[in-house]
C-alpha positions as CSV (number, residue, x, y, z in Angstrom):
1,M,-14.5,18.7,11.4
2,L,-14.4,15.9,8.8
3,F,-11.8,15.5,6.1
4,A,-11.6,13.2,3.1
5,L,-8.1,11.9,2.4
6,I,-7.9,11.0,-1.2
7,C,-4.7,9.2,-1.9
8,N,-3.4,8.0,-5.3
9,D,-0.7,5.3,-5.4
10,K,2.4,5.7,-7.4
11,P,2.5,3.4,-10.5
12,D,4.0,0.0,-10.0
13,H,4.0,0.3,-6.2
14,L,1.7,-2.6,-5.4
15,A,4.5,-4.4,-3.5
16,V,5.0,-1.4,-1.3
17,R,1.2,-1.4,-0.5
18,T,1.3,-5.1,0.2
19,E,4.4,-5.0,2.5
20,T,3.1,-2.0,4.4
21,R,-0.5,-3.1,4.7
22,P,-0.3,-4.6,8.2
23,D,1.2,-1.4,9.6
24,H,-1.4,0.7,7.7
25,L,-4.3,-1.4,9.1
26,A,-2.9,-1.1,12.7
27,Y,-2.7,2.7,12.2
28,L,-6.3,2.8,11.1
29,K,-7.3,0.6,14.0
30,D,-5.7,3.1,16.4
31,L,-7.4,6.0,14.7
32,N,-10.7,4.2,15.0
33,S,-10.2,3.4,18.7
34,K,-9.7,7.2,19.2
35,G,-12.9,8.0,17.3
36,A,-11.0,9.8,14.5
37,L,-11.6,7.3,11.7
38,K,-15.1,7.4,10.1
39,F,-14.4,5.0,7.3
40,A,-11.7,3.9,4.9
41,G,-10.9,1.6,2.0
42,P,-8.9,1.2,-1.2
43,F,-9.7,2.5,-4.6
44,V,-9.3,-0.3,-7.2
45,D,-8.2,-0.2,-10.8
46,A,-9.8,-1.9,-13.8
47,D,-8.2,-5.2,-12.8
48,G,-9.5,-4.9,-9.2
49,K,-6.1,-4.2,-7.7
50,P,-5.7,-1.5,-5.1
51,S,-4.6,1.8,-6.6
52,G,-5.2,4.4,-3.8
53,T,-7.0,5.0,-0.6
54,L,-10.1,6.9,0.5
55,A,-10.4,7.7,4.3
56,V,-12.6,10.0,6.1
57,I,-11.3,11.3,9.4
58,E,-12.4,13.7,12.1
59,A,-9.7,16.2,13.0
60,E,-9.6,19.5,14.8
61,D,-8.5,21.4,11.7
62,R,-6.7,21.0,8.4
63,A,-3.2,21.0,10.1
64,A,-4.3,18.1,12.3
65,A,-5.7,16.2,9.2
66,E,-2.4,16.8,7.4
67,A,-0.5,15.3,10.4
68,I,-2.8,12.3,10.4
69,A,-2.3,11.7,6.7
70,A,1.5,12.2,6.9
71,S,1.7,9.7,9.8
72,D,0.0,6.9,7.8
73,P,2.6,4.1,7.2
74,Y,1.6,4.1,3.5
75,A,2.6,7.8,3.3
76,K,5.8,7.2,5.2
77,A,6.7,4.3,2.9
78,G,6.3,6.5,-0.2
79,L,3.3,4.7,-1.6
80,F,1.3,7.8,-2.6
81,A,2.0,9.9,-5.6
82,R,-0.6,12.4,-4.3
83,I,-2.7,13.0,-1.2
84,E,-5.6,15.4,-1.5
85,I,-7.2,16.6,1.8
86,R,-10.6,18.1,1.5
87,A,-13.0,19.3,4.2
88,W,-16.2,17.2,4.0
89,N,-19.7,17.4,5.2
90,W,-21.4,14.0,5.8
91,V,-25.1,14.6,5.0
92,V,-26.6,11.3,3.8
93,N,-26.4,8.1,5.9
94,N,-24.4,9.7,8.6
95,P,-24.8,7.4,11.6
96,A,-24.1,10.3,14.0
97,A,-27.0,12.3,12.6
98,G,-29.6,9.8,13.8
């Protein structure tokens, strides 16, 4: 099952994001190597600065998706003010659909 992780950064936490980014990218790379990461990238504010994250992952169930979200180095570093996890159905442009 696919889940969208919609994460909003805490205000004035750009330094936390910048410092933690290498570990976050390594975490995403590991998820990708396991086939769990479908895509990911930052939301940006009006100035073009990162302000959150959108990631779509494949997980067995919501509990597994929550565990993946909680294990992200950004989450562990306290970057996110809020993480919303929503089941998602990839209909258009899904490369797995052929």
